[in-house]
TORTIZA-731207 format. One line per field, with one value per atom (N, C-alpha, C): atom name; y, z, x; chain. Coordinates in pm, whole numbers. Layout:
<nodes>
atomo <- CA, ...
py <- Y, ...
pz <- Z, ...
px <- X, ...
cadena <- A, ...
</nodes>
This chain:
<nodes>
atomo <- N, CA, C, N, CA, C, N, CA, C, N, CA, C, N, CA, C, N, CA, C, N, CA, C, N, CA, C, N, CA, C, N, CA, C, N, CA, C, N, CA, C, N, CA, C, N, CA, C, N, CA, C, N, CA, C, N, CA, C, N, CA, C, N, CA, C, N, CA, C, N, CA, C, N, CA, C, N, CA, C, N, CA, C, N, CA, C, N, CA, C, N, CA, C, N, CA, C, N, CA, C, N, CA, C, N, CA, C, N, CA, C, N, CA, C, N, CA, C, N, CA, C, N, CA, C, N, CA, C, N, CA, C, N, CA, C, N, CA, C, N, CA, C, N, CA, C, N, CA, C, N, CA, C, N, CA, C, N, CA, C, N, CA, C, N, CA, C, N, CA, C, N, CA, C, N, CA, C, N, CA, C, N, CA, C, N, CA, C, N, CA, C, N, CA, C, N, CA, C, N, CA, C, N, CA, C, N, CA, C, N, CA, C, N, CA, C, N, CA, C, N, CA, C, N, CA, C, N, CA, C, N, CA, C, N, CA, C, N, CA, C, N, CA, C, N, CA, C, N, CA, C, N, CA, C, N, CA, C, N, CA, C, N, CA, C, N, CA, C, N, CA, C, N, CA, C, N, CA, C, N, CA, C, N, CA, C, N, CA, C, N, CA, C, N, CA, C, N, CA, C, N, CA, C, N, CA, C, N, CA, C, N, CA, C, N, CA, C, N, CA, C, N, CA, C, N, CA, C, N, CA, C, N, CA, C, N, CA, C, N, CA, C, N, CA, C, N, CA, C, N, CA, C, N, CA, C, N, CA, C, N, CA, C, N, CA, C, N, CA, C, N, CA, C, N, CA, C, N, CA, C, N, CA, C, N, CA, C, N, CA, C, N, CA, C, N, CA, C, N, CA, C, N, CA, C, N, CA, C, N, CA, C, N, CA, C, N, CA, C, N, CA, C, N, CA, C, N, CA, C, N, CA, C, N, CA, C, N, CA, C, N, CA, C, N, CA, C, N, CA, C, N, CA, C, N, CA, C, N, CA, C, N, CA, C, N, CA, C, N, CA, C, N, CA, C, N, CA, C, N, CA, C, N, CA, C, N, CA, C, N, CA, C, N, CA, C, N, CA, C, N, CA, C, N, CA, C, N, CA, C, N, CA, C, N, CA, C, N, CA, C, N, CA, C, N, CA, C, N, CA, C, N, CA, C, N, CA, C, N, CA, C, N, CA, C, N, CA, C, N, CA, C, N, CA, C, N, CA, C, N, CA, C, N, CA, C, N, CA, C, N, CA, C, N, CA, C, N, CA, C, N, CA, C, N, CA, C, N, CA, C, N, CA, C, N, CA, C, N, CA, C, N, CA, C
py <- -7417, -7430, -7464, -7560, -7598, -7480, -7402, -7287, -7182, -7157, -7061, -7105, -7232, -7286, -7272, -7294, -7278, -7133, -7041, -6898, -6856, -6899, -6864, -6922, -7046, -7110, -7037, -6999, -6930, -6790, -6721, -6591, -6605, -6706, -6731, -6760, -6846, -6882, -6758, -6675, -6553, -6457, -6445, -6358, -6410, -6541, -6600, -6572, -6589, -6562, -6414, -6327, -6183, -6144, -6197, -6167, -6221, -6338, -6395, -6313, -6254, -6172, -6038, -5985, -5854, -5862, -5979, -5993, -5932, -5949, -5893, -5741, -5681, -5537, -5485, -5554, -5514, -5521, -5626, -5642, -5529, -5494, -5387, -5252, -5227, -5102, -5092, -5201, -5202, -5178, -5239, -5216, -5072, -5007, -4865, -4781, -4814, -4739, -4758, -4879, -4906, -4829, -4831, -4763, -4612, -4563, -4421, -4341, -4397, -4324, -4342, -4406, -4421, -4284, -4277, -4152, -4130, -4237, -4225, -4180, -4053, -3993, -3940, -3934, -3881, -3774, -3681, -3577, -3632, -3606, -3649, -3535, -3544, -3464, -3563, -3525, -3620, -3554, -3626, -3579, -3672, -3612, -3686, -3643, -3739, -3711, -3763, -3671, -3705, -3691, -3800, -3793, -3698, -3617, -3523, -3552, -3479, -3497, -3466, -3532, -3506, -3559, -3668, -3731, -3638, -3541, -3453, -3512, -3471, -3512, -3386, -3367, -3254, -3304, -3232, -3268, -3183, -3248, -3180, -3217, -3116, -3137, -3084, -3171, -3131, -3184, -3116, -3167, -3202, -3307, -3342, -3453, -3472, -3583, -3699, -3817, -3938, -4046, -4146, -4260, -4324, -4347, -4408, -4548, -4626, -4761, -4754, -4657, -4646, -4601, -4508, -4465, -4584, -4663, -4780, -4878, -4904, -4999, -4946, -4817, -4759, -4757, -4715, -4706, -4844, -4948, -5084, -5152, -5078, -5128, -5242, -5244, -5344, -5293, -5162, -5100, -5013, -5057, -4988, -4929, -4951, -4892, -4854, -4773, -4724, -4574, -4523, -4380, -4347, -4226, -4177, -4041, -4021, -3898, -3815, -3693, -3598, -3503, -3495, -3403, -3286, -3172, -3051, -3021, -3031, -3018, -2879, -2878, -2754, -2766, -2653, -2655, -2546, -2565, -2471, -2371, -2244, -2142, -2088, -2011, -1948, -1847, -1804, -1709, -1780, -1911, -1993, -1998, -1989, -1999, -2108, -2178, -2283, -2219, -2261, -2210, -2324, -2292, -2391, -2405, -2526, -2549, -2509, -2513, -2480, -2330, -2297, -2157, -2157, -2048, -2042, -2138, -2189, -2285, -2428, -2446, -2580, -2618, -2746, -2795, -2825, -2839, -2877, -3026, -3100, -3243, -3269, -3351, -3388, -3539, -3593, -3736, -3754, -3844, -3878, -4030, -4075, -4218, -4254, -4366, -4414, -4439, -4481, -4508, -4383, -4266, -4141, -4090, -4158, -4117, -4148, -4047, -4065, -4058, -3989, -3972, -3946, -4010, -3986, -3993, -3895, -3890, -3852, -3924, -3896, -3770, -3681, -3557, -3575, -3518, -3527, -3433, -3321, -3221, -3163, -3102, -3037, -2917, -2907, -2789, -2668, -2560, -2442, -2352, -2318, -2226, -2088, -2020, -1886, -1884, -2002, -2010, -2082, -2066, -2134, -2235, -2247, -2344, -2312, -2187, -2149, -2230, -2283, -2362, -2489, -2549, -2669, -2634, -2521, -2476, -2446, -2382, -2351, -2480, -2577, -2704, -2777, -2769, -2834, -2769, -2636, -2564, -2600, -2611, -2649, -2791, -2882, -3019, -3026, -2948, -2943, -2886, -2783, -2722, -2823, -2903, -3006, -3111, -3145, -3244, -3189, -3060, -2997, -2977, -2955, -2923, -3004, -3136, -3221, -3199, -3150, -3134, -3022, -2910, -2799, -2831, -2922, -2962, -3031, -3117, -3187, -3087, -2984, -2882, -2805, -2769, -2692, -2773, -2904, -2990, -3001, -3014, -3026, -2898, -2783, -2657, -2640, -2671, -2651, -2749, -2871, -2966, -2924, -2867, -2820, -2697, -2612, -2496, -2537, -2636, -2676, -2743, -2811, -2871, -2764, -2657, -2547, -2480, -2444, -2375, -2467, -2597, -2690, -2698, -2697, -2703, -2572, -2462, -2332, -2330, -2388, -2389, -2476, -2592, -2683, -2627, -2565, -2520, -2390
pz <- 628, 559, 412, 387, 249, 174, 241, 179, 140, 226, 197, 75, 67, -46, -176, -171, -290, -335, -241, -274, -335, -276, -328, -468, -488, -619, -724, -688, -786, -815, -717, -741, -831, -805, -887, -1031, -1049, -1181, -1252, -1178, -1236, -1282, -1201, -1239, -1364, -1373, -1491, -1616, -1607, -1721, -1759, -1660, -1685, -1753, -1705, -1766, -1908, -1931, -2066, -2164, -2117, -2204, -2236, -2145, -2167, -2209, -2218, -2248, -2382, -2483, -2614, -2608, -2537, -2526, -2448, -2341, -2262, -2349, -2427, -2514, -2617, -2673, -2773, -2709, -2591, -2520, -2489, -2447, -2419, -2546, -2656, -2785, -2828, -2801, -2834, -2753, -2625, -2541, -2586, -2627, -2671, -2799, -2896, -3024, -3014, -2914, -2902, -2881, -2815, -2781, -2882, -2995, -3097, -3140, -3171, -3218, -3368, -3443, -3586, -3606, -3644, -3649, -3788, -3818, -3946, -3917, -4011, -3999, -4050, -3974, -4013, -3992, -4067, -4038, -3977, -3865, -3792, -3736, -3746, -3692, -3579, -3466, -3352, -3327, -3300, -3253, -3110, -3015, -2873, -2812, -2753, -2688, -2569, -2556, -2445, -2372, -2265, -2188, -2273, -2242, -2312, -2455, -2482, -2615, -2723, -2686, -2782, -2826, -2943, -2992, -3037, -2984, -3025, -3125, -3235, -3336, -3321, -3329, -3320, -3444, -3504, -3626, -3601, -3613, -3582, -3685, -3695, -3760, -3646, -3662, -3558, -3606, -3529, -3558, -3467, -3528, -3453, -3487, -3402, -3426, -3561, -3639, -3771, -3758, -3661, -3639, -3596, -3509, -3463, -3576, -3658, -3773, -3866, -3895, -3983, -3925, -3795, -3731, -3729, -3704, -3701, -3841, -3940, -4076, -4135, -4083, -4128, -4040, -3948, -3853, -3766, -3740, -3651, -3507, -3491, -3359, -3350, -3265, -3259, -3123, -3024, -2893, -2830, -2729, -2661, -2679, -2669, -2677, -2791, -2846, -2951, -2904, -2922, -2883, -3006, -3009, -3116, -3062, -3130, -3092, -3190, -3145, -3228, -3292, -3216, -3264, -3321, -3430, -3495, -3527, -3540, -3571, -3673, -3745, -3845, -3774, -3771, -3699, -3779, -3714, -3779, -3885, -3880, -3978, -4100, -4112, -4223, -4226, -4111, -4098, -3995, -4015, -3923, -3805, -3685, -3562, -3485, -3411, -3322, -3197, -3152, -3029, -2908, -2924, -2815, -2789, -2661, -2621, -2482, -2409, -2277, -2177, -2203, -2113, -2165, -2295, -2354, -2426, -2419, -2482, -2629, -2676, -2814, -2829, -2719, -2720, -2669, -2741, -2701, -2706, -2617, -2614, -2632, -2723, -2747, -2745, -2737, -2748, -2896, -2931, -3069, -3114, -3022, -3055, -3107, -3072, -3112, -3249, -3311, -3444, -3547, -3627, -3735, -3870, -3876, -4003, -3973, -4049, -4035, -4174, -4205, -4336, -4318, -4386, -4385, -4466, -4412, -4480, -4545, -4662, -4729, -4668, -4616, -4562, -4434, -4357, -4233, -4262, -4198, -4216, -4151, -4225, -4179, -4096, -3977, -3890, -3955, -3952, -4008, -4154, -4213, -4353, -4359, -4472, -4495, -4607, -4686, -4795, -4904, -4909, -5015, -5007, -4891, -4882, -4966, -4972, -5053, -5200, -5227, -5365, -5425, -5348, -5392, -5417, -5328, -5345, -5468, -5493, -5611, -5739, -5741, -5857, -5884, -5777, -5792, -5847, -5800, -5849, -5996, -6035, -6176, -6263, -6214, -6288, -6307, -6206, -6217, -6322, -6328, -6426, -6569, -6585, -6717, -6765, -6674, -6712, -6628, -6649, -6564, -6589, -6709, -6738, -6655, -6644, -6566, -6417, -6376, -6236, -6193, -6281, -6248, -6228, -6316, -6301, -6171, -6142, -6021, -5896, -5898, -5782, -5758, -5866, -5850, -5789, -5834, -5780, -5634, -5605, -5469, -5371, -5416, -5323, -5288, -5384, -5350, -5261, -5282, -5196, -5056, -5046, -4914, -4835, -4903, -4830, -4767, -4841, -4789, -4673, -4695, -4589, -4469, -4494, -4384, -4297, -4361, -4283, -4210, -4268, -4200, -4075, -4083, -3968, -3857, -3894, -3793, -3730, -3811, -3763, -3700
px <- -1934, -1807, -1830, -1923, -1952, -2014, -2098, -2162, -2059, -1962, -1857, -1776, -1746, -1671, -1749, -1881, -1965, -1968, -1979, -1982, -1849, -1740, -1607, -1589, -1632, -1619, -1702, -1824, -1910, -1855, -1802, -1739, -1617, -1536, -1418, -1460, -1559, -1608, -1664, -1740, -1794, -1685, -1580, -1466, -1396, -1378, -1313, -1396, -1527, -1614, -1608, -1615, -1610, -1478, -1368, -1238, -1229, -1284, -1278, -1361, -1471, -1555, -1491, -1413, -1351, -1206, -1149, -1006, -969, -1052, -1021, -1015, -1108, -1113, -991, -953, -837, -711, -701, -584, -579, -693, -697, -665, -718, -690, -541, -480, -337, -258, -301, -235, -241, -354, -368, -270, -255, -162, -17, 18, 154, 186, 95, 122, 109, 36, 11, 139, 238, 360, 473, 447, 552, 604, 731, 790, 770, 746, 721, 577, 558, 425, 393, 264, 215, 110, 94, -9, -142, -248, -382, -482, -592, -711, -808, -869, -951, -1076, -1188, -1315, -1356, -1391, -1443, -1587, -1673, -1809, -1817, -1817, -1812, -1951, -2003, -2134, -2130, -2234, -2248, -2377, -2403, -2526, -2648, -2759, -2884, -2886, -2819, -2814, -2761, -2680, -2616, -2483, -2439, -2308, -2234, -2115, -2032, -1927, -1913, -1815, -1689, -1575, -1445, -1364, -1300, -1222, -1081, -983, -845, -748, -636, -516, -422, -346, -249, -158, -53, 39, 3, -15, -48, 54, 60, 149, 116, 219, 200, 140, 189, 135, -11, -43, -180, -272, -227, -307, -335, -232, -249, -349, -339, -430, -574, -590, -725, -786, -709, -763, -793, -728, -757, -861, -921, -1021, -969, -840, -781, -778, -791, -790, -916, -1010, -1140, -1171, -1084, -1107, -974, -983, -863, -852, -731, -708, -614, -631, -544, -490, -360, -294, -263, -314, -282, -176, -64, 43, 44, 92, 100, -36, -141, -278, -305, -380, -424, -571, -636, -779, -810, -920, -967, -1056, -1016, -1092, -1209, -1293, -1408, -1365, -1239, -1186, -1125, -1149, -1098, -946, -885, -740, -709, -598, -557, -483, -521, -461, -397, -292, -229, -315, -332, -407, -323, -191, -101, -100, -100, -85, -21, -34, 29, -32, -153, -217, -210, -219, -228, -98, -64, 60, 43, -80, -105, -129, -125, -152, -293, -368, -504, -518, -600, -628, -779, -815, -955, -970, -1092, -1122, -1127, -1071, -1073, -1217, -1303, -1443, -1514, -1464, -1529, -1484, -1388, -1341, -1449, -1484, -1580, -1513, -1399, -1330, -1184, -1096, -953, -890, -806, -742, -596, -510, -367, -339, -257, -220, -82, -64, 65, 168, 120, 211, 153, 239, 199, 110, -6, -91, -23, -11, 60, -32, 14, -59, -59, -173, -185, -225, -240, -282, -417, -483, -610, -596, -701, -704, -602, -554, -459, -330, -295, -173, -183, -301, -318, -337, -401, -416, -279, -192, -57, 22, 11, 80, 29, -101, -161, -110, -102, -50, 96, 175, 315, 328, 243, 246, 208, 106, 66, 177, 245, 356, 469, 496, 600, 564, 434, 390, 399, 371, 376, 519, 613, 750, 849, 856, 942, 1092, 1133, 1276, 1336, 1269, 1323, 1321, 1233, 1226, 1355, 1411, 1534, 1648, 1655, 1758, 1738, 1616, 1585, 1617, 1583, 1610, 1760, 1838, 1983, 2040, 1992, 2039, 1997, 1871, 1822, 1885, 1916, 1976, 2118, 2192, 2326, 2318, 2217, 2201, 2160, 2071, 2024, 2135, 2227, 2338, 2425, 2446, 2528, 2456, 2328, 2256, 2234, 2218, 2201, 2326, 2442, 2565, 2588, 2543, 2557, 2471, 2351, 2262, 2319, 2372, 2426, 2552, 2635, 2765, 2759
cadena <- A, A, A, A, A, A, A, A, A, A, A, A, A, A, A, A, A, A, A, A, A, A, A, A, A, A, A, A, A, A, A, A, A, A, A, A, A, A, A, A, A, A, A, A, A, A, A, A, A, A, A, A, A, A, A, A, A, A, A, A, A, A, A, A, A, A, A, A, A, A, A, A, A, A, A, A, A, A, A, A, A, A, A, A, A, A, A, A, A, A, A, A, A, A, A, A, A, A, A, A, A, A, A, A, A, A, A, A, A, A, A, A, A, A, A, A, A, A, A, A, A, A, A, A, A, A, A, A, A, A, A, A, A, A, A, A, A, A, A, A, A, A, A, A, A, A, A, A, A, A, A, A, A, A, A, A, A, A, A, A, A, A, A, A, A, A, A, A, A, A, A, A, A, A, A, A, A, A, A, A, A, A, A, A, A, A, A, A, A, A, A, A, A, A, A, A, A, A, A, A, A, A, A, A, A, A, A, A, A, A, A, A, A, A, A, A, A, A, A, A, A, A, A, A, A, A, A, A, A, A, A, A, A, A, A, A, A, A, A, A, A, A, A, A, A, A, A, A, A, A, A, A, A, A, A, A, A, A, A, A, A, A, A, A, A, A, A, A, A, A, A, A, A, A, A, A, A, A, A, A, A, A, A, A, A, A, A, A, A, A, A, A, A, A, A, A, A, A, A, A, A, A, A, A, A, A, A, A, A, A, A, A, A, A, A, A, A, A, A, A, A, A, A, A, A, A, A, A, A, A, A, A, A, A, A, A, A, A, A, A, A, A, A, A, A, A, A, A, A, A, A, A, A, A, A, A, A, A, A, A, A, A, A, A, A, A, A, A, A, A, A, A, A, A, A, A, A, A, A, A, A, A, A, A, A, A, A, A, A, A, A, A, A, A, A, A, A, A, A, A, A, A, A, A, A, A, A, A, A, A, A, A, A, A, A, A, A, A, A, A, A, A, A, A, A, A, A, A, A, A, A, A, A, A, A, A, A, A, A, A, A, A, A, A, A, A, A, A, A, A, A, A, A, A, A, A, A, A, A, A, A, A, A, A, A, A, A, A, A, A, A, A, A, A, A, A, A, A, A, A, A, A, A, A, A, A, A, A, A, A, A, A, A, A, A, A, A, A, A, A, A, A, A, A, A, A, A, A, A, A, A, A, A, A, A, A, A, A, A
</nodes>
């Protein structure tokens, strides 16, 4: 009877120690799951290095929408483990054009481990499917043109905002 009590006590003590050692990781993993499903999302470019058999590492490069809170926590190194969900995933093809990951088989959503992230960068705009680097070159040229001629931009914005209100109401109605 005394032996059984000693075994039970040592098992209980061992479990308490084990839980205390992993509690931080469990809390972080739970935090990752909670932030992963936020509806407030941002576009990112992200690189994953995923360990494979035989000490190989496969690199994956994607554009996708991730939880804004999760992105902030990861980029500040406050969240270092758990899972990250990429929605509306896109990838850079061998033809130097961006392709949608979604097709008749795939939804466009991918899940990776946060530990496998090697690089993450916030994107200013949604990467356009079917376009390559010219989409950013065009945006850069437009930004430079706005800086060179800010007065005509105000006139153009006023005209386009009144036009968009009309077309927006036409679409809704």
